[in-house]
C-alpha positions, 0 to 999 in steps of 0.5 A: 884077055878077050874072053876069059872073063866072060867064062869066069863070069859063067863059071861064078853063075853056074855055082852060085846058082848051084848053091841056090838051088842046092839050099832051096832043095834042101830042108836042112840047109841054109844060105848064109848072106856071105854066099856060104851054105851053112847046116840047120843049127849051126851058128852062122851070121845071117847078115853082117849085122842082124840075126844070126842063125841059131841064136835069138831074133832081134828085137822087132815091133810090127804094125798091123794094118788092122792097128795092132802092135806085134812084139817079137816077145808076144810070138813066143810059142808060135813059129814065125814066117817072116818074109820081107818083101817090097810091092816093086819087087817082082820076085817078091809078089811072085812068091805071096801066092804060095806063102797063102797056100802055107797057110791053108796048109798049115791052118790050126797049127802054131805057126803065124806067117806075115809080110813085113812090106818096106813100101811106103804106103798101105796103098801099095800093100793093100794093092798087091794083097787084092792081086795075090788073094793074100790072106795072112797078116802084112805088116808095113816097115817103111823106115825098114827098122825091122828090114835092118835089124835083121839085116835084109840085104835082098828081097824078098828075104824070109826067116824062120823063128822057132817057138822060143824065137830064134832063128831057124833059118834065113831063106834069100830069094823066092821059095815055093812055100807049099812044097811038102818039104817046107811044110813038113819042117814048120810042122815039125816046129810047131809041135 
């Protein structure tokens, strides 16, 4: 047996990275939870339970820092970028500045960007917001009810909902949100 396991591991890692890179580079592809790449619009489970690409988003309630409560039905008519993250997740924090740049690029469009933190307290969220300069809405999900409803298993995970509340994309891992293809795709959805 010897070193055969190392070659198998390395080949699997290269294959997985190829899917992740390809899925991140192509706006028409999504990485489904089971590790397969699906065309946007194809009905594929986003997780074993929870959000399904091409179907209505699971019901959710967000409690924002300013005290507002937002339900998914309140968002009909807006494209939603729902980013689930945590303060203990370094890749999550790395991703926040590009979400902020995306917010600025989409100013005036019917796109709502919201970070949903699974941290326990607002203090943890405020620290990250202060450090990253984020000005998009933040919600706290300490019991992970929203994360569970969407079937989130890794952080960061982001769901794109169309104006009718359907899940059109699920992205696992850090994205560069202010890339031209993401901006164009979100503008098109918002028209």
